[in-house]
C-alpha positions in Angstrom: 10.0 8.3 42.7 8.3 6.7 39.7 10.7 5.4 37.1 9.8 5.5 33.4 11.5 3.8 30.5 10.8 5.3 27.0 11.7 3.0 24.1 11.7 3.7 20.3 13.6 5.1 17.4 13.5 8.6 18.9 12.3 9.1 22.4 13.3 12.8 23.1 9.9 14.5 23.2 8.4 12.0 25.6 11.5 11.8 27.7 11.5 15.5 28.2 7.8 15.6 29.0 8.1 13.1 31.8 11.3 14.7 33.1 9.4 18.0 33.5 6.9 16.2 35.7 9.7 15.1 38.0 9.9 11.4 37.1 13.2 9.5 36.8 13.3 8.8 33.1 15.4 6.3 31.2 15.7 6.1 27.4 16.5 3.2 25.0 16.5 4.5 21.4 18.2 4.5 18.1 19.1 8.2 18.1 20.8 10.1 20.9 20.0 13.8 20.5 21.9 16.1 22.8 18.6 17.9 23.7 17.1 14.7 25.3 17.4 15.0 29.1 16.9 11.4 30.3 18.6 10.3 33.5 20.3 7.6 31.6 20.2 6.7 27.9 21.3 3.7 25.8 21.3 4.0 22.0 22.4 2.4 18.8 23.6 5.3 16.7 27.3 6.3 16.4 27.3 9.8 17.9 29.9 11.0 15.4 28.7 9.0 12.3 25.0 9.0 11.3 24.6 6.7 8.4 22.8 3.6 7.0 19.8 3.7 9.4 18.0 1.0 7.6 21.0 -1.3 7.9 22.0 -0.4 11.4 18.6 -0.2 13.1 17.7 -3.3 15.1 14.5 -3.7 17.1 16.0 -6.8 18.8 19.0 -4.7 20.0 16.6 -2.1 21.4 14.6 -4.7 23.3 17.8 -6.3 24.5 18.9 -3.0 26.0 15.4 -2.4 27.4 15.5 -5.8 29.2 18.3 -4.4 31.4 15.6 -2.2 33.1 12.9 -4.7 33.8 13.6 -4.8 37.5 14.2 -1.1 37.8 11.3 0.8 36.1 7.7 1.1 37.0 6.2 1.8 33.6 7.1 1.9 29.9 6.2 4.3 27.2 6.4 3.1 23.6 7.4 5.3 20.6 7.6 4.3 17.0 9.9 1.5 15.7 9.2 -1.5 18.0 6.5 -4.2 18.0 5.6 -3.1 14.5 7.1 -6.1 12.6 5.9 -9.7 12.0 8.7 -11.2 14.1 8.7 -8.8 17.0 9.4 -10.3 20.4 6.5 -9.4 22.7 7.5 -8.7 26.4 5.0 -8.3 29.2 5.5 -4.7 30.0 3.4 -2.4 32.2 2.8 0.3 29.7 1.3 3.8 29.7 -0.8 3.2 26.6 -1.2 0.1 24.5 0.6 -3.1 25.4 3.3 -4.5 23.1 0.9 -7.2 22.1 -1.8 -4.7 21.1 0.6 -2.6 19.1 1.8 -5.7 17.2 -1.8 -6.8 16.6 -2.8 -3.4 15.2 0.4 -3.0 13.1 -0.7 -5.8 10.8 -1.9 -3.6 8.0 -3.9 -6.3 6.2 -5.8 -7.4 9.3 -6.6 -4.0 10.5 -7.8 -2.9 7.1 -10.2 -5.9 7.0 -11.3 -5.1 10.5 -12.0 -1.4 9.6 -14.0 -2.6 6.5 -16.0 -5.0 8.6 -16.9 -2.2 11.0 -18.2 -0.1 8.1 -15.3 2.4 7.8 -14.1 3.5 4.4 -10.6 2.3 3.4 -8.9 2.1 0.0 -9.7 -1.1 -2.0 -7.1 -3.5 -0.7 -5.8 -7.0 -1.3 -3.1 -9.2 0.1 -0.8 -10.0 -2.8 1.2 -13.3 -2.8 3.1 -13.1 -6.1 3.8 -10.8 -9.1 0.9 -12.3 -11.2 -1.7 -11.3 -8.6 0.0 -7.9 -8.4 -0.1 -7.4 -12.2 -3.9 -8.1 -12.2 -4.4 -5.6 -9.3 -2.5 -2.9 -11.1 -4.5 -3.6 -14.3 -7.8 -3.3 -12.4 -7.0 0.0 -10.6 -4.4 1.6 -12.9 -2.6 3.3 -9.9 -1.7 1.4 -6.7 0.2 1.7 -3.5 2.2 -1.3 -2.2 2.9 -1.6 1.5 4.7 -4.2 3.7 2.2 -6.1 5.8 4.0 -4.7 8.8 5.9 -1.4 9.1 5.8 2.3 10.1 6.7 5.7 8.9 6.0 5.0 5.3 9.1 2.8 4.9 8.8 0.4 2.0 5.7 2.0 0.5 5.8 1.9 -3.3 3.7 3.7 -6.0 3.1 1.9 -9.3 0.9 2.6 -12.3 0.1 0.9 -15.6 2.3 3.4 -17.5 5.3 2.4 -15.5 4.7 -1.3 -16.3 4.4 -0.5 -20.0 7.7 1.5 -20.0 9.6 -0.9 -17.8 8.7 -4.4 -19.0 10.6 -6.2 -16.3 9.5 -3.9 -13.4 7.6 -6.5 -11.4 10.5 -8.9 -11.4 12.9 -6.2 -10.2 10.7 -4.9 -7.4 12.4 -5.0 -4.0 9.4 -6.4 -2.2 8.9 -9.4 0.1 5.6 -11.2 -0.5 3.0 -11.2 0.8 2.4 -7.5 0.5 -0.7 -5.3 0.8 -1.8 -3.6 -2.4 -4.3 -0.7 -2.3 -5.9 1.6 -4.8 -4.1 4.9 -5.1 -6.1 7.8 -3.7 -5.0 11.2 -5.1 -5.2 13.2 -1.9 -3.1 15.0 0.7 -2.3 12.9 3.8 -4.0 13.7 7.1 -4.3 12.3 10.6 -6.3 12.6 13.7 -4.8 12.3 17.2 -6.3 11.0 20.4 -5.2 10.3 24.0 -7.4 7.7 25.5 -10.9 8.6 24.2 -10.2 12.4 23.9 -10.0 13.9 20.4 -6.9 16.2 20.3 -6.6 17.5 16.8 -6.8 17.0 13.1 -3.4 17.3 11.4 -2.0 17.6 7.9 0.9 15.1 7.3 3.9 16.1 5.3 5.0 13.1 3.1 8.1 12.9 0.9 8.5 10.2 -1.7 12.0 8.7 -1.6 14.0 5.6 -2.4 12.8 4.1 0.9 9.1 4.8 0.5 6.6 7.5 1.1 8.3 9.0 4.1 6.6 10.9 6.9 8.7 14.1 7.3 6.5 16.3 9.4 3.1 17.7 10.1 0.9 20.8 10.6 -1.0 20.8 13.9 -3.8 21.6 14.3 -5.1 21.8 10.7 -8.5 23.3 10.0 -10.9 20.6 8.7 -12.9 23.3 7.0 -10.0 23.6 4.5 -11.3 20.3 3.1 -15.1 20.8 3.4 -17.7 22.4 5.6 -18.5 20.0 8.5 -15.6 17.7 7.8 -14.6 17.7 11.5 -17.8 15.8 12.3 -16.7 13.0 10.0 -13.3 12.6 11.5 -14.4 12.8 15.1 -16.5 9.8 14.4 -13.3 7.8 14.5 -13.4 8.1 18.3 -15.7 5.1 18.6 -12.8 3.0 17.2 -10.8 3.7 20.3 -13.3 1.7 22.3 -14.0 -0.9 19.6 -10.3 -1.7 19.1 -9.7 -1.5 22.9 -7.0 1.2 22.5 -5.3 3.0 25.3 -3.0 6.0 25.7 -2.0 7.8 22.5 -3.4 6.7 19.2 -3.8 8.1 15.7 -5.6 7.4 12.5 -4.0 8.3 9.1 -6.4 8.9 6.3 -6.8 10.4 2.8 -9.9 12.0 1.3 -11.9 10.6 -1.7 -15.1 12.1 -2.9 -15.2 14.3 0.2 -15.0 11.3 2.6 -12.2 10.2 4.9 -10.6 6.8 3.9 -8.5 5.4 6.7 -5.1 4.1 5.6 -3.3 3.4 8.8 -3.8 3.0 12.6 -0.9 4.1 14.9 -1.3 2.6 18.4 1.6 4.3 20.1 3.2 7.7 20.6 2.7 9.8 17.4 4.9 12.0 15.3 2.5 14.8 16.2 3.3 14.5 19.9 5.4 17.7 20.2 3.3 19.9 17.9 0.2 19.0 19.9 2.0 19.7 23.2 3.1 23.1 21.9 -0.3 24.0 20.5 -2.2 23.4 23.7 0.7 24.7 25.8 0.4 21.7 28.2 2.5 18.7 29.2 1.1 15.7 27.3 2.7 13.3 29.8 0.1 14.6 32.3 -2.7 13.8 29.8 -1.2 10.3 29.2 -1.6 9.9 33.0 -5.2 11.0 33.0 -5.3 14.8 33.1 -7.7 16.7 30.9 -6.0 18.2 27.8 -6.7 21.9 27.0 -7.9 22.8 23.5 -5.4 23.2 20.7 -4.7 26.9 20.0 -1.6 28.0 18.0 -0.7 26.2 14.7 2.7 24.6 14.7 4.7 23.1 11.9 7.1 20.2 12.1 9.7 19.4 9.5 12.4 16.7 9.7 15.4 17.8 7.7 17.4 15.3 5.7 20.9 15.6 4.3 21.1 16.2 0.5 24.7 15.2 0.7 27.3 14.0 3.3 28.3 16.8 5.6 29.6 17.7 9.1 27.0 19.0 11.4 27.4 22.5 12.8 24.5 24.1 14.5 25.9 27.5 13.5 24.9 26.9 9.9 21.4 27.7 10.8 22.3 31.2 12.0 22.5 32.5 8.4 18.7 31.9 8.0 17.5 33.7 11.1 18.9 34.7 14.5 16.4 32.9 16.7 16.6 29.5 14.9 17.8 28.0 18.2 14.2 28.2 19.4 13.1 25.8 16.7 15.9 23.2 16.3 15.2 19.8 18.0 16.8 16.4 17.9 20.3 17.9 17.7 23.2 15.6 16.8 26.6 16.2 18.3 28.5 19.1 16.8 31.0 17.7 14.4 28.9 14.6 13.7 29.2 13.3 10.1 25.6 13.0 8.6 25.4 10.8 5.6 23.3 11.6 2.5 19.6 10.9 3.0 19.9 10.6 6.8 17.8 12.9 9.1 19.8 15.9 10.4 17.4 17.4 13.0 13.8 18.5 13.4 12.4 22.0 13.0 9.3 22.8 15.0 8.0 26.3 14.7 4.7 28.4 15.0 2.9 29.2 11.9 3.5 32.9 12.5 7.3 32.3 12.0 6.9 30.2 8.9 8.5 32.7 6.6 11.5 33.1 8.8 12.8 29.6 8.1 11.3 28.9 4.7 14.8 28.8 3.2 15.9 26.1 5.6 13.3 23.5 4.5 13.4 24.0 0.7 
């Protein structure tokens, strides 16, 4: 029997897909949702105390746990959270998808932006910033800017600044919690979108749900598929042209391109060369196991629209799945990434994920307000 190890911050959707195919599946992750059905799992979170993710998460610890499986598994599947930092250790894994080296290479936001520009793709005006004086000049030039760590994922560490903020808070640039060099980009006043691929196959156009918080512009969900005609007629033709990037960048497995829209044109803001946050909504939309597609099967067309929302705690509380019953009786069909009943969830920590068809949006609107 083929043995698979899935590694990342949250491995549940991929673990369950491969389990349904009959593989022996192991998981090394930060979270340990009770609805993940791996044959064996190792994880970092305290089952009964979810708090301080940004202090407790350790890529090195995940890779150390994963090293215990090197002589046991046949293949690896990589989710978000590893090989996306400057100092990532790069093992030689036989991966279903991009290698750790490729993921790390693409995750350098400055380098990939320059590559995209050289290939003729539109990106926001960008500059690597080495100190506050360069940053001040960039803000003066563009008025509104986005600051990003050179490496990172999920929107963590992304900061918005404009000229008005500098005028109000004279010492703002001295007090910024940033580590130079950083990437500065012009601010584009647009919703966030993405396009998802497996190998060279275009899967869907998606709308990303982004929440601005103390930790950055956080990805908190998506709508899949999202109709490109909502932006402009013929827009799908523009985004499917990204498919040539799969070959040019030598990408394999699952990949995604995040972008915004300026003057009716897509501007690429990020490349994600690993399992995407849209994985489960895509799988539900086409009603087909995406693990099969990762292994070479043809993916059916997307059909029903699905929404995904990651719920965060507004205050510290004790998790009880029963609290969702007051919103609707069939909420069990939608709750994913369940913590242990009785787990203490700290303020600003993720609680669980809701994934639901568009037709049932009104049933759970109160849950996600």
